[in-house]
C-alpha positions, 0 to 999 in steps of 0.5 A, spaced: 596 646 252 595 650 258 587 650 256 587 642 256 591 640 262 586 645 266 580 641 263 584 635 265 585 638 272 578 639 272 575 633 270 580 629 275 577 633 280 570 632 279 571 625 278 574 624 285 568 629 288 561 626 290 555 627 288 551 628 282 556 632 277 561 626 279 556 621 278 554 624 271 561 624 269 561 617 269 555 616 266 559 620 260 565 617 260 561 610 260 557 611 254 563 614 251 566 608 252 560 603 249 560 608 243 567 607 242 566 600 242 561 600 237 564 604 233 570 600 233 566 594 232 561 597 226 568 598 223 570 591 223 564 589 220 565 594 214 572 592 213 569 584 213 563 587 208 568 591 203 573 585 204 568 580 201 565 584 196 573 585 193 574 577 193 567 576 190 568 581 186 575 577 183 571 571 183 566 574 178 572 577 174 575 569 174 569 566 172 567 572 167 574 570 163 573 563 164 566 563 161 569 568 156 575 562 154 569 557 154 565 560 149 571 562 145 573 555 145 566 552 143 567 557 138 574 554 135 571 547 136 565 546 136 564 543 142 556 544 143 555 542 135 559 536 136 556 534 143 549 535 139 551 531 133 553 525 137 546 526 141 543 526 135 546 520 132 545 516 138 537 518 138 537 515 130 541 509 132 536 508 138 530 509 133 532 504 127 529 497 128 533 492 131 536 486 127 
């Protein structure tokens, strides 16, 4: 609107002038540019962190599902019980005197 145009005109006029006010305005613009850049970088880092969290969450879910399936399979097929029996037999066999 009109007010914005008038402010832009005054800022441009001030930038083109010499003196302390022009120098102050340039410093403010530089500070705003640096701040904007830092905010953008921070936003990118936050996006990266959030993306990483989501990826880790998905990996965690896959691992949890895999562990659950392994537990279910072990209950059904008694893998650990079978392995223990095989190990026990091997130990017992090694304790027997050799002929």
